[in-house]
C-alpha positions in Angstrom: -173.3 -39.1 -0.5 -176.0 -39.0 -3.1 -178.7 -41.7 -3.4 -177.0 -42.9 -6.7 -173.5 -43.4 -5.0 -175.4 -45.3 -1.9 -177.0 -47.8 -4.3 -173.7 -48.8 -6.0 -171.6 -49.1 -3.0 -173.3 -51.8 -1.2 -173.3 -54.1 -4.1 -169.7 -53.5 -4.8 -168.6 -54.2 -1.2 -170.6 -57.4 -1.5 -168.9 -58.5 -4.6 -165.7 -58.3 -2.9 -166.7 -59.8 0.4 -168.3 -62.9 -1.4 -164.9 -64.6 -2.1 -164.0 -64.5 1.6 -167.2 -66.6 2.4 -166.3 -69.5 0.2 -163.9 -71.4 2.1 -160.5 -72.4 0.3 -159.6 -76.0 1.6 -156.5 -76.0 -0.8 -154.1 -75.4 2.0 -155.0 -78.5 3.9 -155.9 -81.1 1.1 -153.0 -83.4 0.0 -150.6 -86.2 2.0 -149.6 -85.8 5.2 -147.3 -87.5 7.8 -148.6 -88.1 11.1 -145.9 -88.5 14.2 -146.3 -90.7 17.3 -146.6 -88.2 20.4 -144.6 -90.7 22.5 -141.7 -92.0 20.3 -141.6 -89.2 17.6 -141.8 -91.6 14.9 -143.9 -91.4 11.7 -146.9 -93.4 12.2 -149.0 -93.0 8.8 -149.7 -91.0 5.7 -152.9 -89.5 5.7 -154.6 -88.1 2.5 -156.7 -84.9 3.2 -159.2 -84.2 0.6 -162.5 -82.3 0.2 -166.0 -84.0 -0.8 -169.2 -82.5 -1.0 -168.0 -79.1 0.6 -166.4 -80.6 3.7 -162.8 -81.7 4.3 -162.2 -85.4 5.1 -159.1 -87.5 5.9 -158.4 -91.2 5.4 -155.2 -93.0 6.3 -153.7 -94.2 3.0 -150.8 -95.9 4.5 -149.9 -97.4 8.1 -146.1 -97.1 8.3 -145.7 -99.4 11.3 -148.1 -101.7 11.4 -150.1 -102.2 7.9 -152.5 -104.8 9.1 -154.0 -103.2 12.2 -157.7 -103.1 12.9 -159.3 -100.6 15.0 -160.4 -102.9 18.0 -161.4 -100.0 20.4 -163.6 -98.5 17.5 -167.4 -98.9 17.8 -170.0 -99.0 15.4 -169.3 -99.9 11.6 -165.2 -99.2 12.4 -165.2 -101.8 15.0 -162.4 -104.3 14.0 -162.1 -102.9 10.6 -158.5 -101.9 9.0 -157.1 -98.7 10.0 -155.6 -98.5 6.6 -157.9 -97.1 4.5 -160.1 -95.8 7.2 -161.8 -92.2 7.3 -160.6 -90.7 10.4 -161.6 -86.8 9.7 -165.1 -85.6 8.6 -167.4 -83.1 8.5 -164.7 -79.9 8.7 -166.6 -77.0 7.1 -164.1 -74.2 8.0 -160.5 -74.0 8.9 -159.0 -72.4 11.9 -162.4 -73.1 13.8 -163.7 -76.2 15.5 -165.4 -77.8 12.6 -165.5 -81.3 12.1 -164.5 -84.6 13.8 -161.4 -87.0 14.0 -161.2 -90.5 15.2 -158.3 -91.8 17.0 -157.8 -95.4 15.9 -155.4 -96.0 19.0 -158.4 -95.7 21.4 -161.4 -95.6 19.4 -162.6 -92.0 20.6 -163.9 -89.1 18.4 -162.8 -85.8 19.2 -164.0 -82.4 17.9 -161.4 -80.9 15.6 -159.7 -78.0 14.6 -157.3 -77.7 11.5 -155.0 -75.1 10.5 -151.6 -74.3 9.0 -148.4 -73.3 10.9 -146.0 -72.6 8.0 -145.8 -75.8 5.8 -147.1 -78.1 8.6 -150.7 -79.0 9.2 -151.8 -78.5 13.0 -154.2 -81.0 13.8 -156.1 -80.1 17.2 -158.6 -82.6 19.1 -160.9 -81.3 21.7 -162.5 -83.0 24.6 -164.4 -80.0 26.4 -162.1 -77.2 27.1 -159.0 -79.2 26.8 -157.1 -79.9 23.8 -153.9 -81.8 22.3 -152.4 -80.6 19.2 -150.5 -82.8 16.6 -148.0 -81.4 14.1 -148.5 -83.2 10.8 -145.6 -83.0 8.1 -146.2 -82.6 4.3 -145.7 -85.9 2.8 -145.5 -87.2 -1.0 -148.1 -89.7 -2.4 -147.3 -93.0 -1.1 
């Protein structure tokens, strides 16, 4: 290959690779219905949104007990209303352990992985090597 061909090949390859570097969060942003693992009933509506290049999630509606507070939480979230609380933050990559999720039921924070499975959002919380996955269903704006 001549020097001229080599000189334009690398920039061309980089040009096509750059869009893959930027994370597209549009597949997870929107409203999602959470389901209780024990009862199978819908618990809340969570809004997933992008802010400052990271994904966050906020409980916009509690379906069973709208006045509940996070009594098990620590710090500034202690005894604060769960409805309106940011429970997902710091997600910089989808399909990877990236970011954190708060479980308002027990006040614990877990490392997080978000990924899509069909129309549903899979939310996987990690403690060390162990994890638990919840399936969140698409929801309309409350």
